[in-house]
BATIZA-599385 format. One record per residue (C-alpha): x negated, y negated, z; residue number from 1. Coordinates in steps of 0.02 Angstrom, whole numbers, padded with zeros to 5 digits. Example, Ala and Ser with C-alpha at 12.3 -4.5 7.8 and 13.67 -1.06 7.14 Angstrom:
BEGIN
- xx|yy|zz|num
- -00615|00225|00390|1 $
- -00684|00053|00357|2 $
end
This chain:
BEGIN
- xx|yy|zz|num
- -01860|-02867|02916|1 $
- -02059|-02861|02914|2 $
- -02048|-02711|03038|3 $
- -01934|-02642|02949|4 $
- -02019|-02668|02802|5 $
- -02167|-02578|02878|6 $
- -02057|-02429|02909|7 $
- -02007|-02394|02781|8 $
- -02185|-02389|02680|9 $
- -02259|-02284|02814|10 $
- -02141|-02146|02812|11 $
- -02190|-02149|02593|12 $
- -02354|-02151|02636|13 $
- -02336|-02018|02751|14 $
- -02206|-01917|02624|15 $
- -02288|-01948|02501|16 $
- -02484|-01966|02517|17 $
- -02474|-02131|02424|18 $
- -02588|-02299|02451|19 $
- -02481|-02414|02575|20 $
- -02562|-02557|02471|21 $
- -02457|-02494|02318|22 $
- -02301|-02497|02386|23 $
- -02363|-02638|02544|24 $
- -02404|-02781|02424|25 $
- -02257|-02758|02295|26 $
- -02153|-02776|02432|27 $
- -02211|-02940|02523|28 $
- -02219|-03012|02359|29 $
- -02086|-02982|02269|30 $
- -01985|-02959|02428|31 $
- -02043|-03082|02577|32 $
- -02114|-03216|02445|33 $
- -02303|-03200|02532|34 $
- -02424|-03283|02412|35 $
- -02522|-03132|02317|36 $
- -02690|-03198|02393|37 $
- -02627|-03167|02571|38 $
- -02514|-03006|02520|39 $
- -02668|-02924|02479|40 $
- -02787|-02982|02630|41 $
- -02652|-02934|02731|42 $
- -02642|-02751|02670|43 $
- -02806|-02717|02647|44 $
- -02841|-02726|02847|45 $
- -02662|-02643|02874|46 $
- -02751|-02512|02775|47 $
- -02884|-02506|02884|48 $
- -02814|-02490|03031|49 $
- -02657|-02362|02976|50 $
- -02802|-02262|02876|51 $
- -02920|-02224|03039|52 $
- -02807|-02090|03106|53 $
- -02809|-01995|02919|54 $
- -03008|-02009|02930|55 $
- -03012|-01959|03113|56 $
- -02903|-01786|03055|57 $
- -03008|-01734|02917|58 $
- -03170|-01751|02982|59 $
- -03096|-01650|03141|60 $
- -03039|-01500|02986|61 $
- -03223|-01535|02885|62 $
- -03125|-01592|02731|63 $
- -03225|-01725|02713|64 $
- -03372|-01707|02596|65 $
- -03493|-01855|02677|66 $
- -03632|-01851|02522|67 $
- -03474|-01882|02403|68 $
- -03406|-02023|02523|69 $
- -03607|-02128|02533|70 $
- -03587|-02120|02353|71 $
- -03433|-02183|02317|72 $
- -03466|-02318|02472|73 $
- -03644|-02365|02345|74 $
- -03535|-02429|02230|75 $
- -03381|-02495|02301|76 $
- -03450|-02572|02441|77 $
- -03576|-02711|02341|78 $
- -03436|-02734|02203|79 $
- -03321|-02806|02332|80 $
- -03450|-02924|02394|81 $
- -03473|-02975|02224|82 $
- -03299|-02995|02174|83 $
- -03278|-03084|02360|84 $
- -03414|-03217|02321|85 $
- -03313|-03257|02147|86 $
- -03164|-03265|02220|87 $
- -03236|-03405|02375|88 $
- -03337|-03510|02181|89 $
- -03138|-03497|02115|90 $
- -03056|-03558|02262|91 $
- -03175|-03687|02286|92 $
- -03161|-03736|02116|93 $
- -03042|-03808|01985|94 $
- -02986|-03626|01927|95 $
- -02901|-03601|02091|96 $
- -02735|-03644|02042|97 $
- -02747|-03449|01893|98 $
- -02804|-03340|02064|99 $
- -02614|-03316|02085|100 $
- -02614|-03240|01899|101 $
- -02791|-03160|01939|102 $
- -02712|-03049|02095|103 $
- -02537|-03003|02011|104 $
- -02623|-02978|01842|105 $
- -02725|-02862|01925|106 $
- -02595|-02786|02042|107 $
- -02494|-02746|01891|108 $
- -02649|-02637|01806|109 $
- -02696|-02544|01952|110 $
- -02485|-02486|01961|111 $
- -02501|-02429|01828|112 $
- -02653|-02345|01820|113 $
- -02583|-02274|01999|114 $
- -02457|-02228|01908|115 $
- -02528|-02132|01778|116 $
- -02650|-02068|01890|117 $
- -02512|-01983|02014|118 $
- -02423|-01898|01847|119 $
- -02561|-01830|01804|120 $
- -02611|-01783|01952|121 $
- -02575|-01604|01954|122 $
- -02665|-01597|01755|123 $
- -02830|-01636|01847|124 $
- -02833|-01548|01985|125 $
- -02801|-01407|01885|126 $
- -02938|-01466|01722|127 $
- -03124|-01393|01740|128 $
- -03213|-01533|01693|129 $
- -03386|-01460|01701|130 $
- -03494|-01555|01572|131 $
- -03469|-01711|01688|132 $
- -03567|-01597|01834|133 $
- -03755|-01698|01769|134 $
- -03669|-01871|01779|135 $
- -03571|-01851|01966|136 $
- -03710|-01955|02063|137 $
- -03688|-02083|01948|138 $
- -03536|-02070|01879|139 $
- -03479|-02089|02055|140 $
- -03555|-02249|02095|141 $
- -03472|-02321|01941|142 $
- -03311|-02248|02001|143 $
- -03360|-02315|02161|144 $
- -03371|-02496|02092|145 $
- -03207|-02500|01984|146 $
- -03125|-02421|02137|147 $
- -03202|-02588|02227|148 $
- -03184|-02735|02142|149 $
- -02989|-02660|02095|150 $
- -02940|-02661|02299|151 $
- -03040|-02820|02325|152 $
- -02944|-02893|02210|153 $
- -02763|-02813|02235|154 $
- -02765|-02698|02383|155 $
- -02738|-02558|02277|156 $
- -02807|-02427|02194|157 $
- -02933|-02322|02372|158 $
- -02804|-02198|02341|159 $
- -02707|-02121|02196|160 $
- -02834|-02186|02063|161 $
- -02996|-02126|02183|162 $
- -02908|-01948|02200|163 $
- -02904|-01945|02012|164 $
- -03078|-01981|01983|165 $
- -03132|-01856|02100|166 $
- -03042|-01736|01998|167 $
- -03150|-01750|01869|168 $
- -03295|-01769|01946|169 $
- -03307|-01647|02086|170 $
- -03196|-01502|02012|171 $
- -03258|-01345|02149|172 $
- -03201|-01470|02259|173 $
- -03036|-01410|02357|174 $
- -02879|-01522|02321|175 $
- -02890|-01557|02568|176 $
- -03089|-01595|02528|177 $
- -03029|-01745|02375|178 $
- -02897|-01792|02483|179 $
- -03014|-01805|02657|180 $
- -03153|-01877|02541|181 $
- -03038|-02042|02477|182 $
- -02966|-02045|02642|183 $
- -03124|-02087|02715|184 $
- -03205|-02207|02591|185 $
- -03027|-02333|02580|186 $
- -03068|-02371|02765|187 $
- -03250|-02450|02776|188 $
- -03210|-02522|02583|189 $
- -03006|-02578|02649|190 $
- -03110|-02665|02819|191 $
- -03253|-02758|02724|192 $
- -03137|-02823|02564|193 $
- -03023|-02862|02719|194 $
- -03138|-02955|02819|195 $
- -03207|-03065|02667|196 $
- -03007|-03100|02612|197 $
- -02999|-03141|02811|198 $
- -03156|-03278|02787|199 $
- -03081|-03340|02649|200 $
- -02908|-03368|02739|201 $
- -02809|-03229|02663|202 $
- -02752|-03128|02799|203 $
- -02570|-03158|02929|204 $
- -02619|-03092|03085|205 $
- -02423|-03104|03131|206 $
- -02378|-03023|02994|207 $
- -02517|-02895|03012|208 $
- -02453|-02854|03174|209 $
- -02281|-02840|03129|210 $
- -02298|-02745|02985|211 $
- -02419|-02605|03107|212 $
- -02286|-02630|03244|213 $
- -02172|-02526|03120|214 $
- -02263|-02433|02992|215 $
- -02391|-02323|03133|216 $
- -02224|-02242|03180|217 $
- -02150|-02217|03013|218 $
- -02340|-02132|02927|219 $
- -02300|-01992|03094|220 $
- -02131|-01980|03032|221 $
- -02156|-01950|02855|222 $
- -02298|-01836|02871|223 $
- -02166|-01701|02986|224 $
- -02049|-01713|02812|225 $
- -02144|-01709|02676|226 $
- -02169|-01512|02697|227 $
- -01941|-01503|02711|228 $
- -01972|-01624|02524|229 $
- -02009|-01571|02355|230 $
- -02160|-01642|02285|231 $
- -02094|-01612|02113|232 $
- -01970|-01727|02138|233 $
- -02060|-01867|02269|234 $
- -02215|-01916|02151|235 $
- -02113|-01911|02006|236 $
- -01987|-02036|02076|237 $
- -02140|-02133|02152|238 $
- -02258|-02144|01992|239 $
- -02117|-02213|01879|240 $
- -02061|-02336|02027|241 $
- -02243|-02401|02003|242 $
- -02245|-02385|01832|243 $
- -02091|-02533|01821|244 $
- -02155|-02664|01939|245 $
- -02322|-02658|01875|246 $
- -02240|-02680|01697|247 $
- -02154|-02817|01769|248 $
- -02335|-02893|01853|249 $
- -02413|-02888|01692|250 $
- -02274|-02969|01571|251 $
end
């Protein structure tokens, strides 16, 4: 069943481009009863592995702006490390019973924000926020830091949310370069956050291998069907689904 779940999520990722964490983490928590911390930690390493191929493909097509990736990572990686240190302190203290609540609430907020980013994606792409150009470098680092915290706590946010922020900050970047840059940043962030969760004991290796067994062929199949199904239907449907799940988690 877990391999089939990986196949289905991989297919949706290949089909819509939405990060696997937005779908996989809630599925593991609600569908399979996996503890929230283990679901997040395992999904982070799952995302790092599954997106490696995407980075290689975009790099070959020259659709990665490594300067922007560096700016994002200079904010996100330190923020992820600091968040992991806070999580370690929480687990070692009397507040560890609140850790599950913290993770599920952050996950819910991240899903709602991701849903909004999906719904507003075209408007952001068409808008010209040239007044933000002087604030590109510090703004990118701040966005990276916010994404780093959100991804470390929920495994969600490096996909649609990161891309939406790049449309704002870099209106001259093509859509393909925004996607490629966003994926290239997501891999090291997910790897660092996933490694940190591994040290905290929040990674299930059997679960990770089982999910990858299904998701890798699923992503391949989904990418081939992505050109045959209308994006105008897929993205709003996905956004509504994520919005419902997000509201369920925060209420």
